[in-house]
C-alpha positions in Angstrom: 13.7 -13.8 16.9 12.6 -11.7 14.0 13.4 -8.0 14.0 11.0 -5.7 12.3 11.8 -2.6 10.5 10.1 0.5 11.9 7.1 1.1 9.7 7.2 4.2 7.5 3.6 4.8 6.1 4.7 7.4 3.6 7.4 5.3 2.2 5.1 2.4 1.8 2.5 4.7 0.3 5.2 6.1 -2.3 6.0 2.5 -3.1 2.2 1.6 -3.7 1.8 4.9 -5.7 4.6 3.9 -7.8 3.7 0.4 -8.4 0.2 1.3 -9.5 1.5 4.0 -11.8 4.0 1.6 -13.4 1.2 -1.1 -14.0 -1.3 1.4 -15.0 -3.9 1.1 -12.3 -6.9 3.0 -13.6 -9.8 1.5 -11.3 -10.6 1.5 -7.5 -10.7 -2.3 -7.6 -7.3 -2.6 -9.3 -5.9 0.1 -6.7 -7.4 -2.1 -3.8 -6.0 -5.3 -5.0 -2.5 -3.8 -5.3 -2.7 -2.4 -1.8 -3.7 -5.7 -0.6 -0.8 -7.4 -2.5 2.1 -5.0 -1.4 1.0 -4.6 2.3 0.7 -8.6 2.5 4.0 -9.0 0.7 5.7 -6.5 3.3 4.0 -8.6 6.1 5.3 -11.9 4.6 9.0 -10.7 4.5 8.9 -9.4 7.8 8.8 -5.6 7.1 5.5 -5.5 8.9 4.6 -7.1 12.2 1.7 -9.4 12.5 1.1 -7.5 15.7 0.3 -4.4 13.8 -3.3 -3.8 12.9 -2.8 -4.9 9.1 -6.6 -4.5 8.3 -6.4 -0.8 9.4 -3.1 -0.3 7.5 -4.7 -1.6 4.4 -7.7 0.3 4.8 -6.0 3.6 5.2 -4.1 3.0 2.1 -7.4 2.2 0.2 -8.7 5.4 1.4 -6.0 7.1 -0.6 -7.6 6.3 -3.8 -8.6 9.8 -4.5 -5.3 10.9 -3.9 -3.8 8.4 -6.1 -6.0 9.4 -8.9 -5.0 13.2 -8.4 -1.2 12.5 -7.9 -1.4 10.3 -11.1 -3.2 12.7 -13.3 -6.4 10.7 -13.6 -8.7 13.5 -12.3 
């Protein structure tokens, strides 16, 4: 039986923001692709459960594009 780690949305957000910054993500399209990639990677390794609403999780991170721009100094 697979045991899932408790989902910490803010920790995952920090990872997404850090990865985007390190790769120089500067467009919303690239940001959205990175969100998809990281969340699906976490799902694949069992850090997220298929029972969780993955689409909602992805969408909530994609809505943070303005926050990422501000935190990364792009605004």
